[in-house]
N, C-alpha and C positions, 0 to 999 in steps of 0.2 A: 841588796834588797832593802827597800825602805819599810820600816815598821811604823805603822800608824796606830796611835793609841785609840782606845775606845771612845774617849771624849771627842777626839777629832772626827772619828767616823760618825758619831751622832750629829756633830755639828754640820758635816757635809750632807748627811741625810736630811737634816732639817732645812738646809738651804735649798736642796733640790725640791723638797716638798713645797716650800714657799714659792719657788719659781714656777712650779707647775700650777699651784693655786692661783698665782698672779696672772697666769696666761689663760685661765678658764674664760670662756665666752660669757658665762653667767656670773652675776655678782655673788660674792661669798664674804660673809662677815661673821665674827665671833662676838657674842654678847656675854659679858660677865656682870651679873647683877643689873642687867638692863643697859649697861654701857658698852659701847663699841670698843673692843680692844684690838680688833684686827679687821682690815678691809682690803680686798684685792683691787686690782686696777679696774676691772669691769664695773664694780660697784661705785668706785670713785667717778668714773665716766657717767654712770647712770644718774648719780646725784648731782653731778656738775662740780665736783671738788677737784682742785688742782693738785693737792697733796694730802698726805695722811693727817696733817695737823688740823685740816678742816673737818675731820671725821672722828679721829681717835679721841677717846674719853667723853665724847658726846653721848647723851642718852638717846636711845633709839626712838624715843617718842618725838624727838625733834624732826625726824624724817618720816613719820607716819601721818597720813592725812587725818584730820580731826574726826572724820566720819568713821574711821576704822580704829581710832585710838583706844576706845573703851574696851573692845573685845580683843585687843592685841595680845595681852598676856595670856588670856584664856585659850586663844587659838594656838599660841605657841606651845603651851602645856599639853594641849590635845594632840598636836602633831608629834611631840616627844613621846607620848604614851603609845602612839600607833605603832603596831608591829611592822606595817608596810611603809617604808620611808619614801615611797613614790607619790604619796598624797600631796597635792598642791592646794593652796588656798589663795583665792583672788584677793588682792590688796591694791590700795592706792598709796603711793609714797609721794613725798614732796622733795623736789630738788632744792638746792640752796637758793635758786632764783624763784622758788615757790611755784614752779611749774609742776603739774601733776604727772606722775609716771605710773602707768598701770602695770602691775606685776603679778606673777604667781610665785609663791614662796613655799619652801619646805624647811622644816626644822629638825635638827638632830642633836641629841645630848652628847657633849664632848667634855674633855678635861683640858683646862688651860692653866698652866703653872700649878698643876696639882689641884685646882679647884673646879667644881662643877660649872660648866658653861653651856651655852647654846650656839650651835653653828646654823646659820641661815643661808640657804642657797636661793638666790632671787633671779627669776627669769623675766626679763622685760618683754611684755606682750603688747606694748602700746601700738607698734606698727601692725601687729596681727589684728588688734581690736579695730584699728582704723580701716584695715583692709576688709575685715568682715563687715564693718559698717558700710563701706563703699559698695561691697558686693550686695549687701542687703538693699542698699539704696538703688543700685542698678537693677536688681531683681524686681524691686517694686516699680521702678520706672518702666522696665520692659513689660511687666505685667499690666501696668496702667496703660501703656501704649497699645498693647495687643487688644486690651479690652475696650479701648475707646477709639481705636482707629476706625475710619469710615471705610472699611473693607473687611471682607471675610478672611480670617486667618485660621489655618489648620495645620496639624502635624499628623501625617499618616505613617504608620509603621506596621509592616506585615499584614496588609489588608485590614488594618484597624485604624480608626480615628482616635488618636490618643490625646489630642487637644483640639478644641474649637473655641473661638472667641464668641462673645455674645452677638456680634454683628452677623456672623455666619449662621448661627442658630436662628436668628431672626429672619434671615433671608429664606431659610428653609421652613420657617414656621414652627420650629421646635424650641424647647428649652435646651440649655447647654447639657444638662444631665441626660435628657432624652437623646440628644444627638450623639453623645459618646457611647450609648448602648447600641447604636445602629451599625450595620455593616456598610462599607462604601457602596456596595451594590444596591443598597436601599436608597442611596442619595444620587448616584451618578450612573449613567447608562453603561451596560456591560462593555460596549465597544470602546468607550472612553477609558474605562478602567484598564482594559487590555493595552490600549495605546500608551497610557501613562506608565504602566508596568514595564513595557518594552523600552520606553524612553529612559526610565531610571536605570534599567539594566545596561542599556547601550551607553548611557552617560558614565556609569561606574567603570565600564570597560575601556572607554575612550577618553576619560578625563574631562568629560563635559558635566558640569554640576549645576547648570542653569538652563531652563527651557520654558517656553510659554505654555499656557494652559488654555484650552477651549473645551468647555464641558456642557453637556446637556443634562440637567438635573431634574429630579422629581421632588416637589415640595410635599409637606405633610398632607395637604388637601388633595394631592394627586395632580396638581397642575404642573406644567412644564416651565422650567426656568433655564435661561441660557447664561452661562458664566464665562468670563475671560480673566486671565491674570498671569502671574509668573510663579515659578517654583524653583527651589534649590534643594540639592541633596545635602543633608547634614547628618551629623552623628548625634543621636538623642538616646540617653541612658545606655550608651555603649553599642547601639545598633544603628545601621544606616536608616535614615528616615527622610520623608519628603515634607519640607516646609513650603507652604503655598499661600498666596494671597489671591482673592477672587473678588470680582465686581459683577453685579447684575447688569447684563447688557441686553436683556430681553427687549427693552424699549428701543435701544439702538438698533438691534437686529430687525425689529419690526419696521423701524423707520427705513433702514437700508433696503428691506424687502419692498417697501412701498416705493422707494426711489427706483429700485431695480425694475419693478413692475411698470412704473411710469416711463422709464427709459425704454423698456421693451415695447410699450405702447407707441412711443415716439418712433422707434425703429420700424415697427409694423406699419405705421402710417406712411413713414418715409419710403419704406420698401416698395409700396405700391403706387406712390406718386409718380405720374408719367414724366418725371424730370430727373436728370442726374443730380443727386443731392449728396452732400458731404457734411459731417459734423466734426468740429475741431475745438480744442481747448487750448487757448494761448499758443496757437500755431501747431499743436500736436493733433494729428488726425485720429478721431475716435471711432468713426463709422462712415461707411460709404454704401450706397445702395447698388443694386445690380446695374442700373443704367450708368451710374458714375464709373463703375468698374469697367464697363465697355469703353467709355470715353478714354479712361486712363490706360486701357490696353492690358488689364490684369485679369486673371481668372480666379485668384485666391486673395481674400481680404488680408491674409497674413503678410502679403507683400507690401501692404500700404498702412495698416493699422499701427499706430505708435510712431510713425515717421513724421517728419516736419513738413509743413506746407511748403517751406522754402526749397525742399528737395524736389517738389512736384512742379513748381512754377519756374519758368526761365528767369535767370538772374536779373535781367533788365527790369523785371516787374517786382523785385523784392521790396524796394523802397515804398511804393504805393501800397503794396500788400500789408506791410508792417503798419503803415498809417491807417489803413482800413481796419485792421485788427484792434488798434488803439481806440479809434473813434467809435467802433461798434458797441463798446461797453457803455457808452453814454447816451445811446439813442435806442428807441424802440422801432425806428423806421428802417426799412431795407435800403441798402446802398444802391445807387444806379448801376446798371450793368456796365462792366468795364472789360475791355479786351485784354486777354492774357495769352500766353503760350505755355501749354503743358508739355513737359518732357516725359515721354513714355519710357518704360524700362528698356525697350529695344533701341532707345535713342531718337525715335521719331518725334517730331515737333507737331503739335496739334493746336490750331487756332481755336480759342474758346472765349466766351465772355462769362464773367462771374458777377453774381449779386449775393450779398450776405445780409443776415439779420440776426439779432441776439435772441437766443432761446433760454428762458428762465427755468431753473430747477430741473436740469437734466442730471440725474445722479447727484442731486444736491448742489449743483453749481451752474453758473451761467456759461453757455457755450455759444459758438458761432455756427449757424446753419448757412451753407453756401449752395446756391443753385448754379449748376454748370450747364452751359449751352454750347454744343459743338458747332463751330462756325465753318466746318469743312465744306458741307453742302452749300451753305450760303455763299462762301467765298467762291466756290466753283460756279455757282449760278451767276454771281456778279461778274466773274471772268467771262462766262459765256455771253452775258448780256453786253459787256463791253466789246467782246469780239463781234457779236452780232451787229452792234452799232457801227463798229469799224467797217464790217462788210457792207452794211447798208450805205455808209458814207462813200465807201469805195465804189459801190455799185452805182450810186448817183453820179459820182465823178466819172466813172467809166462810161456811163451812158452819154454824158455830154462830150467827153473827150473822143470817144469812138465816132460819134456823129460828125464832130468837127474835123477829125483827122482823116477819116477814110476817103472822103472826096479828094482832098489835096494829094493823098498818097496815090490814088488812082491816076491823077494827072501826072505826078512826078514819075511814076513807074512807066507810063506811056511815053513821056518825053525822053526818059532815059533810054528806052529801047530805040526810039527814033535817032537820037544823037549817037548811039552806039553803032547804028547802021550807017550813019552819015560820016562818021569818023572812025573807020575800022582800024586805022593805024595806031589808035590809043585805046585798045579794049580794056586795059588794066584798070583805068579809072572808072569806067562805066560798070565794070564787074563789082568794084567796091561799092559804088553807089547803089547798084541793084541789090547787093547783099544787105546793106544797111536798111534799104527800103523794106526788104523782106523781114528784117528783124523788127522794124517798127510795126509792120503788119501783124507779126506774131504777138507782140505785146498788146496791140489793140484787140486782137482776138481773145487773148486771155482776159482782158478787161471785160469784153462782152460776155465771157463765161460767168464772171462775177455779177455783171449787171443784169443779165436776163435769166430768170428762172426757167428751167427746162422741164416741162411736164412730160416725162418720159415713161413709156410703158415698162413695168417691172414684171419679170417672170422668174420661175425657178430655173436656175442654170447651174450645171456642174462647175465647181471651182477649178478643177485641175486643167481643163482645156483653156480656160481664160488665162491662167498663169503660164501655161505652156506656149500659148501664142505670143505672149509678151516676151518670154525668154527667147523664143526663136528670132524675134525682131532684134533683140539686143546681143545675140551671140556673137555676131560679127564685130561689134564694138568691143565686146569683152575680150575677144582674141587679140584685137589690135592693141588693147591696153594691158595684155598679159594677165588678165583676171580670169580666175576659174569660178564658174557658177555651179554651186552644189545645191541640189534640190532634194528634199526629203518629204515624202507624203506618208501619212499614216494609212491604215487599212480601211478607213471609213469612206473615203472618196465622197465628201459632203457636197451637197448642192446648196446654193444661197439664193435668196430672193432679192433680185436687183436688176440693174441694167448693165449688159455686157460691156458696151462701149465705155461707159463711165468708169467701171471697175478696171478695165484695161488701161484707161488714162491714169488712174491712181497708181497701179502697179508699175506702169511704164515710168512715171515720175520718180517713184521711190527707188526702183532698181537702177534707173539711169543715174540718180544722185549717188548711189552706192558705188557704181563703176567710176564715176568722175572723181570720187573721193580718193581713188587709189591710182594715180598716174604712174606709179612705179610697179604696179601689179599687186596681186594678192588673191584673196578668196572672198566671194560673197556667198554667205550661207542662207538658204531660204528653207524654212520648215513649215509644214501645215499639220495642225493637230486639232481634232474635234474634242471638246471638253464636255464634262457632264453638265455644265451650266447652260447647255443649249447653244453655244457659240463655237465657231471655228476660229482658231488663233493662228494668224499668219505672222511669222517672225522673220525679218530681213536684217542681217548683220553684215557689216563690212569691216575691213581692217585698216581703215584710213586713219588720218591724224586726229579725228574727233572734232568736236565743237567746243570752243572755249566755254567755261562755266558761266561767265557773265552773259553769254548769248543764248544758252540752252533754254532758259525760261521764256525767251522772246521769240523763239522759232515759231513761225506761223504768222508773224506780223507782216503786213505788206511791205515790200521793198527791203526787207531784212534778209540778207543772203551772205554766204561766205564765198560765193563764186564771183569770179571777176566780171562775167557778163550775165549774171543771174538777175532776175527781177524780184525774187522773193515771193512770187505769187503761186508757185507750184505746190508747196506744202499747204498753203491756205486753201487752194482749190481742192486738193486731195482730202483735206480734213472736212471740208464742206460736203463733198460727195459721200464720204464714209458716214458722216453724221446723218445724211439724208437716207442712208441705208440702215439706220438704227444701230450703227456700230460705233467703234471708238478707234482713234489713231493716237498712239502715244510714242514719243520719241525720247530716247535717253542716250547720253554720250559722255565720254570721258577723254581728256586729252591723251593721245598716243595709244588709245585702246579701241578706237573705232566707234561706230554709231549703230544703235539698234532701233529699228522701227517695228512696233507691235500693233497689228490690226486685228480687231475682232469683228465678226459679222454673224448675224443670226443664221442658223442652218435651217433646212427645210422643215424640220419637225416643229420649229418655233415660228409658225405662220404669222406673218405680219402684213397688213395691207399698207404698202409703202408707195408714196408718190413723191416725185421730185418736181 
């Protein structure tokens, strides 16, 4: 066991003490008669000294700022006499490089080498002072910003306004002091307060700390003011609060209302204009009136508003449409009507013509007003006119051809019969000649049907017997072709106003065509139904090979036929007869699916004075 002497123990204790003192974060020095006899590492660093030689034996006055030198000794003596050693005094010291260090120091009377001395504990507060100055500067900056920003700023807490900047007070017509004495219910409508409260609670629950504000306020003079802005949930004085900025948008709202009223006026005018009209902004549809909806085939504006014009117009017209939209912004004149094709939601294509013009100040911007004209009826009328002109030309041709051909045909037929009797040993040739002469005679007779109008007496006749007589004539041919004739009548048994012989000719042509379209057999379905529109609908459907798509639109033209020996005049004549009876004849077909002929005729209750 090692025995350590008292002197060694004291020495070790002193070394440990000096080590602890040297590691203190605050500066510590010992003054003996004003001179520094001990300094720890923190003080050396504070003063900028590299070793003890720069400090030890120097008088403390060397390191005290001149402004504080005069009262230094008095302050030290005061601190020594104080019973509470925790008192600090603010001082400024000088580093070796003459930079100022702001400190707080505390003095304690001690013994050094048996003599009275003073121990100073020095705490560097330079960083703290700089931080406080920075905070003060920022506080001043924020306060200046809040008080000079061109927006109303407030902090609300527990249904109280705890801060309001001068701009907000001015918006409401109060002083800042007056505003802070008021309840939010004095400034904002009850509904808005409830909405804001709910937003704050929801935001705190769901982590949303920002949301917009739209308020209806009441000024000091009782007038209404509309405000808009943004808000954030913050902590203020330890409590959740609402920080918000507000702008007066009363003028903006009044202007928007004026624009909205103007737009409604435009829409009201457009709504009752007897033309289909549409408004669009840079290709986006804003409004369509009732007539335009009918043309587009829609019943609800939700199906079209907000969509692009390019979705409405057939792609082949997109380039010219985009050019029109670009040019319309530079002119006050309407564009000429241009033909386009509208694609309806059901896929149907409608021929229309469009004319557009610029409209100023619709909801604050320039838009394009487009007038739409449905060309369906005009196209149909043009087709009927062309068809009528064709019939007229064929009629004129038929009159001349029939006159010139009938007399030679009579001679040819007579001489053929004579030659047949003279040369009985070769009847085959004469039979062929007689058949071909009969065929020419049939074509001439069909020409005469087109050439000469027949002023025939019309009467009310039951439709069923007319159809039944035609079916009886064709039953034998149907059996030979292995075709089944299915006929369905409804319970009305309608009568039609017309000529029996001409109607028989029509049904004979149509049903005969259906039978001949099925050389391998099949079914011809015929149905008769009286509709509420005052017309009877006759539908005849076969199961033949159908008509090619490229020919379906041309069916009814003279000499256009799919039969080997047909003339193409049967459908033309039938159509003319049905139109003379104030009805319609429509034909539809698809390859390998058969052909459908639909005929409508006015029934007896729909009395029409018809003459052919």
